[in-house]
C-alpha positions in Angstrom: 16.7 10.6 2.5 18.2 12.2 -0.6 21.5 14.3 -0.6 23.6 16.1 -3.0 27.1 15.7 -2.5 29.8 18.3 -3.5 32.6 15.8 -4.5 34.9 17.0 -1.9 33.6 17.1 1.8 30.1 16.0 1.9 29.1 12.9 3.8 26.3 11.3 5.9 27.3 10.1 9.3 25.2 7.5 11.2 25.6 6.0 14.6 26.1 2.5 13.1 29.6 1.4 14.3 29.5 -2.3 14.7 30.2 -5.1 12.2 27.7 -7.9 11.2 29.0 -11.0 9.5 26.5 -10.9 6.8 25.6 -7.5 5.5 23.6 -6.1 2.7 23.5 -2.5 1.4 20.7 -1.3 -0.5 20.7 2.3 -1.9 19.6 4.7 -4.8 22.3 6.9 -6.4 22.9 8.8 -9.5 26.5 9.5 -10.5 27.2 12.7 -12.4 30.9 12.9 -11.4 33.5 10.4 -10.3 34.2 12.4 -7.0 37.2 13.5 -5.3 40.3 12.5 -7.0 38.3 10.0 -9.3 37.7 7.9 -6.5 34.4 9.1 -4.9 32.9 7.2 -2.2 29.3 5.8 -2.1 30.0 4.2 1.2 32.9 4.1 3.6 32.6 2.1 7.0 34.6 4.8 9.1 34.8 8.3 10.3 38.5 8.7 11.2 40.2 5.2 11.5 41.6 3.0 8.9 39.2 2.0 6.0 37.8 -1.5 6.4 35.0 -1.8 3.9 33.9 0.7 1.0 32.0 1.1 -2.3 33.6 3.8 -4.6 34.0 5.0 -8.1 36.9 3.2 -9.4 37.3 4.9 -12.9 34.7 7.2 -14.5 35.8 6.5 -18.0 35.4 2.7 -17.5 31.8 3.3 -16.0 32.5 1.0 -13.0 32.5 0.8 -9.1 34.2 -1.1 -6.8 33.5 -3.0 -3.5 36.5 -3.3 -1.3 36.9 -5.3 1.9 40.2 -5.0 3.9 41.3 -8.4 5.3 44.2 -9.4 7.4 46.3 -10.3 4.5 45.4 -7.2 2.4 42.5 -5.7 0.3 40.2 -7.9 -1.5 38.3 -6.0 -3.9 35.8 -6.4 -7.0 34.9 -4.1 -9.7 31.4 -4.0 -11.5 29.5 -2.0 -13.8 27.9 1.5 -12.2 25.4 2.0 -14.9 25.1 5.0 -17.0 26.1 8.4 -15.6 23.5 11.0 -14.7 20.6 8.3 -14.4 19.0 7.2 -11.1 20.0 3.6 -10.2 19.3 1.1 -7.5 22.2 -1.1 -6.1 22.1 -3.9 -3.7 25.1 -5.7 -2.4 25.3 -8.7 0.0 28.6 -9.9 1.5 29.4 -12.7 3.8 32.6 -11.5 6.0 32.7 -15.2 7.5 33.9 -16.2 4.0 35.7 -13.2 3.0 37.3 -14.7 -0.2 33.7 -15.3 -1.7 32.5 -12.4 -4.1 29.6 -10.3 -3.0 26.3 -10.7 -4.7 25.4 -7.5 -6.6 22.3 -6.3 -8.2 22.1 -3.2 -10.5 18.6 -2.1 -11.3 17.2 -5.5 -10.4 19.5 -7.4 -12.5 22.3 -9.6 -11.2 25.8 -8.5 -12.1 28.9 -10.4 -12.1 31.8 -8.6 -10.1 35.3 -9.3 -11.3 37.9 -9.9 -8.8 40.5 -7.1 -8.8 42.6 -7.4 -5.6 43.0 -10.7 -4.0 43.9 -10.3 -0.4 43.3 -13.3 1.9 42.7 -13.9 5.6 39.9 -12.7 7.9 37.9 -9.5 7.6 39.2 -6.5 9.5 36.9 -4.5 11.7 36.8 -1.0 13.2 34.6 0.9 15.8 34.0 4.1 14.0 
């Protein structure tokens, strides 16, 4: 499925509402803007409730994305390269919520990338049902 987003209200909603302990996300994307408020979301596990897990543009000028997971003791997040703007990229992210302080495994265009810890929340992974 391909979609073009308007950087304000566009989204794709699925019926997926549960949390798996070990999760992987694989997707193709082309970033041509940083989205609403410079924090455009690629993935956000919610529709109306509190955010518990997301992948979003962290800073368009620094050419990076951020993976954030809400834990019982605050947000734990890592930043990493988003690749060049206006080019098609493949991203694969794997995360183990049973070990929430362990960094996600991230591949950009088939190459392993090293995420940098940005926020160091601790505790167990929060969940939601939306």
